[in-house]
C-alpha positions in Angstrom: 5.1 3.8 19.5 8.7 2.6 19.4 10.6 2.1 16.2 10.8 -1.6 17.1 7.0 -1.8 17.3 6.6 0.0 14.0 9.0 -2.3 12.3 7.2 -5.3 13.7 4.0 -4.0 12.3 5.6 -3.8 8.8 6.1 -7.6 8.9 2.3 -7.9 8.9 -0.4 -6.8 6.4 0.0 -3.1 5.5 -3.4 -2.0 4.2 -3.4 0.7 1.5 -6.6 2.7 2.0 -8.6 4.0 -0.9 -9.2 7.8 -1.3 -12.9 8.4 -0.8 -14.7 10.9 -3.0 -18.3 12.1 -3.0 -20.6 12.6 -6.0 -19.0 16.0 -6.7 -15.5 14.5 -6.7 -14.6 16.1 -3.4 -12.6 14.2 -0.8 -15.0 12.8 1.8 -13.1 11.2 4.8 -16.3 10.0 6.5 -16.5 7.2 3.9 -13.2 5.9 5.2 -14.5 5.1 8.6 -16.2 1.7 8.0 -13.3 0.6 5.8 -10.8 1.4 8.6 -12.9 -0.3 11.2 -13.4 -3.5 9.1 -9.7 -3.7 8.4 -8.6 -3.2 12.0 -11.3 -5.7 13.3 -10.0 -8.3 10.8 -6.5 -8.0 12.2 -4.8 -5.8 9.6 -1.5 -4.8 11.2 -1.0 -1.3 9.8 -2.8 1.1 7.5 -1.4 3.5 4.8 -2.8 6.8 3.6 -1.5 8.2 0.3 -0.5 5.0 -1.2 -1.1 4.2 -4.9 -4.4 2.4 -4.0 -5.2 5.7 -2.4 -4.7 7.5 -5.8 -1.8 9.5 -4.4 -1.0 11.0 -7.8 -4.6 11.9 -8.4 -4.8 14.0 -5.2 -3.9 17.6 -4.6 -1.4 18.3 -1.9 -4.2 19.7 0.3 -6.2 16.5 -0.2 -3.2 14.3 0.6 -2.8 16.3 3.9 -6.5 15.8 4.7 -6.2 12.1 3.9 -3.5 11.7 6.6 -5.2 13.9 9.2 -8.6 12.1 8.7 -7.1 8.6 8.8 -5.1 9.4 11.9 -8.1 10.7 13.7 -10.3 7.7 13.0 -7.6 5.1 13.5 -6.9 6.7 16.9 -3.7 4.7 17.4 -5.4 1.3 17.2 -2.8 0.4 14.6 0.1 2.3 13.2 -0.6 4.7 10.3 2.0 5.2 7.6 1.8 8.3 5.4 2.9 8.2 1.8 5.0 11.2 0.6 6.4 12.1 -2.8 6.2 14.1 -6.0 8.6 17.1 -6.0 11.2 17.0 -3.2 9.6 20.1 -1.7 6.2 18.6 -1.8 7.5 15.4 -0.3 9.2 17.3 2.6 6.0 19.4 3.1 3.9 16.2 3.3 6.4 14.7 5.6 6.1 17.6 8.1 2.3 17.6 7.8 2.2 13.8 8.4 4.3 14.1 11.5 1.9 16.8 12.8 -1.1 14.6 11.9 0.2 11.7 14.0 1.6 9.3 11.4 4.0 6.7 12.8 6.1 6.3 9.7 6.5 7.7 6.2 6.5 5.7 2.9 8.6 7.5 0.4 7.3 7.0 -3.2 10.1 6.4 -5.7 10.2 9.6 -7.9 8.5 9.0 -11.3 10.6 11.8 -12.9 11.8 10.5 -16.4 15.3 11.8 -15.6 15.7 10.5 -12.1 19.2 9.3 -11.3 20.3 6.8 -8.6 22.3 9.5 -6.8 19.5 12.0 -7.2 17.1 9.5 -5.6 19.5 9.1 -2.7 19.6 12.9 -2.2 15.8 13.0 -2.4 15.4 10.5 0.4 18.0 12.3 2.5 16.0 15.5 2.3 12.8 13.7 3.2 14.6 12.2 6.2 15.6 15.6 7.3 12.0 16.7 7.3 10.7 13.6 9.0 11.4 14.6 12.6 13.0 11.2 13.2 10.0 9.1 12.0 11.0 5.8 10.4 11.0 5.7 6.6 9.9 3.0 4.2 11.2 3.2 0.6 8.6 2.3 -2.0 10.8 0.7 -4.7 9.1 0.2 -8.0 12.2 0.3 -10.2 15.1 -2.0 -9.2 17.1 -0.9 -12.2 18.8 1.7 -10.0 21.1 -1.1 -9.0 22.2 -2.8 -5.8 24.8 -0.2 -4.9 22.1 2.6 -4.9 19.7 0.4 -3.0 22.3 -0.3 -0.4 23.1 3.4 -0.1 19.4 4.2 0.3 19.1 1.7 3.0 22.0 3.3 4.9 20.2 6.7 5.1 19.2 7.7 8.6 15.7 6.7 9.6 15.2 4.2 6.7 13.9 1.0 8.3 12.2 -0.8 5.5 11.7 -1.3 1.8 8.4 -1.9 0.0 9.7 -4.1 -2.8 7.3 -3.6 -5.8 9.1 -5.2 -8.7 8.5 -8.8 -9.8 12.1 -9.9 -9.3 12.6 -12.2 -6.3 16.1 -13.0 -7.4 17.2 -9.3 -7.2 15.3 -8.9 -4.0 17.3 -11.7 -2.5 20.5 -10.0 -3.6 19.3 -6.7 -2.1 18.5 -8.3 1.2 22.0 -9.7 1.3 23.7 -6.4 0.4 21.8 -4.2 2.9 21.9 -3.7 6.7 20.3 -6.4 8.7 17.8 -4.0 10.4 15.9 -3.3 7.1 12.5 -4.9 6.9 11.7 -6.1 3.3 8.0 -5.9 2.6 6.3 -7.5 -0.3 4.9 -4.6 -2.3 3.0 -6.4 -5.0 0.1 -7.6 -2.8 -1.0 -11.1 -2.0 -0.2 -12.7 -5.4 3.5 -12.1 -5.0 3.7 -12.6 -1.2 4.7 -16.3 -1.3 7.7 -16.0 -3.6 8.8 -12.8 -1.8 8.6 -14.7 1.5 10.6 -17.5 0.1 13.6 -15.2 -0.4 13.4 -13.3 2.9 10.7 -10.7 2.7 8.2 -10.4 5.5 4.7 -8.9 5.4 3.0 -7.5 2.3 1.0 -4.5 1.3 -2.7 -5.0 0.3 -5.4 -3.1 -1.5 -7.7 -6.1 -0.9 -8.1 -5.1 2.7 -10.5 -2.4 1.7 -12.9 -5.1 0.5 -11.9 -8.4 2.1 -9.3 -7.9 4.9 -10.0 -11.3 6.4 -8.5 -13.1 3.4 -5.4 -10.9 3.5 -4.8 -11.6 7.2 -5.4 -15.4 6.6 -2.7 -15.4 3.8 -0.3 -13.6 6.1 -0.9 -16.1 8.9 -0.3 -19.0 6.6 3.0 -17.5 5.4 4.1 -16.8 8.9 3.6 -20.4 9.8 5.5 -21.5 6.7 2.4 -23.2 5.3 2.9 -22.5 1.6 0.3 -24.9 0.3 -2.4 -23.1 2.4 -1.1 -19.7 1.4 -1.2 -20.7 -2.3 -4.7 -22.0 -1.9 -5.8 -18.8 -0.3 -4.1 -16.7 -2.9 -5.7 -18.7 -5.7 -9.1 -18.0 -4.2 -8.7 -14.3 -4.5 -6.7 -14.2 -7.7 -9.7 -13.3 -9.9 -10.0 -10.0 -8.1 -6.3 -9.3 -8.8 -6.5 -10.4 -12.4 -9.2 -7.8 -13.2 -7.1 -5.2 -11.4 -4.2 -6.0 -13.6 -6.1 -5.3 -16.8 -5.7 -2.1 -19.0 -2.0 -1.8 -18.2 -2.9 -2.0 -14.5 -5.2 0.9 -15.0 -8.1 -1.0 -13.5 -6.2 -1.5 -10.2 -8.0 1.0 -8.0 -11.1 0.9 -10.2 -11.8 -2.7 -9.1 -11.4 -1.9 -5.4 -13.8 1.1 -5.6 -16.3 -0.8 -7.8 -16.3 -3.6 -5.3 -16.9 -1.2 -2.4 -19.8 0.3 -4.2 -21.3 -3.2 -4.8 -20.9 -3.9 -1.1 -22.8 -0.7 -0.1 -19.8 1.4 0.8 -19.5 3.7 -2.3 -16.3 5.7 -2.2 -16.8 7.4 -5.5 -15.1 6.9 -8.8 -11.4 6.9 -9.5 -9.9 10.0 -11.2 -8.3 10.0 -14.6 -6.0 8.6 -15.8 -7.3 5.6 -13.9 -9.9 3.6 -15.8 -13.5 4.3 -14.8 -16.0 2.7 -14.8 -15.4 -1.0 -15.2 -16.5 -2.5 -18.5 -19.6 -4.6 -18.4 -17.6 -7.7 -18.6 -15.2 -6.7 -15.8 -18.2 -5.6 -13.7 -19.9 -9.0 -14.2 -16.8 -10.9 -13.3 -16.2 -8.8 -10.2 -19.8 -9.2 -9.0 -19.7 -12.9 -9.5 -16.5 -13.1 -7.5 -18.0 -11.1 -4.6 -21.1 -13.3 -4.6 -19.0 -16.5 -4.6 -17.0 -15.2 -1.6 -20.2 -14.2 0.3 -19.2 -10.5 0.2 -22.4 -9.4 -1.5 -25.7 -11.3 -1.6 -26.8 -13.1 -4.8 -29.4 -11.3 -6.8 -30.8 -14.6 -8.0 
């Protein structure tokens, strides 16, 4: 796959796969297969292993490697696979090399969560990952825009960086970042469907989605509406899935992955619980709201 084709896929829906566990809390890649097939058949443009919906920080390095290998094998080049890399710089470089070997088409570099990260240290971090990437395109996962526009511009000038997953609720700063960075950079909405319309309005294209594990058809429909510039339709479609996202945002966003996995279990595709410090299980109220939502959308049958 050419770099151009990969960048084009970034302007679509980037589906962040859950990490599937069995009853013994062991990574079980077979549980991914129906999720991947459903997402691809619905038209999801690319898939991501080792994203935050994939509990990246809850996995061992060995599990993270297995995640990429397993996803690549089952996807079988039907859509591009992006592999998340991060944690210590040595871990990030190790995962970058392992992801290249596994067949990933690009790397998503998690922003270091170190409490003492500096803007110039972040730049050096990405440069080292780039050196381990064997030329694969890099997407920066930017969750903290307080590093400033100068640092963002410097990051986007690093060799192999082709895109930014913008995951801060600041469209105004996003617009300034787009203006200050090279034209070849693809700006991807990193706060899922709810924030896709305002991000599109200032120049982002495409968005990441955890919803694709459960309801990929809705994610693709929202993308199509935005690509046609039909904001009233996109807003209506977003409003129709907002209850799902509202539950995910509870408990300081600690229910984010919990809701996705609980929904999968209700739909008959149990991928195990989330790992601490994520919330598990849902409260009875959350579970009831989620089940009602799934019934209303025809994703699970009514028990009445």
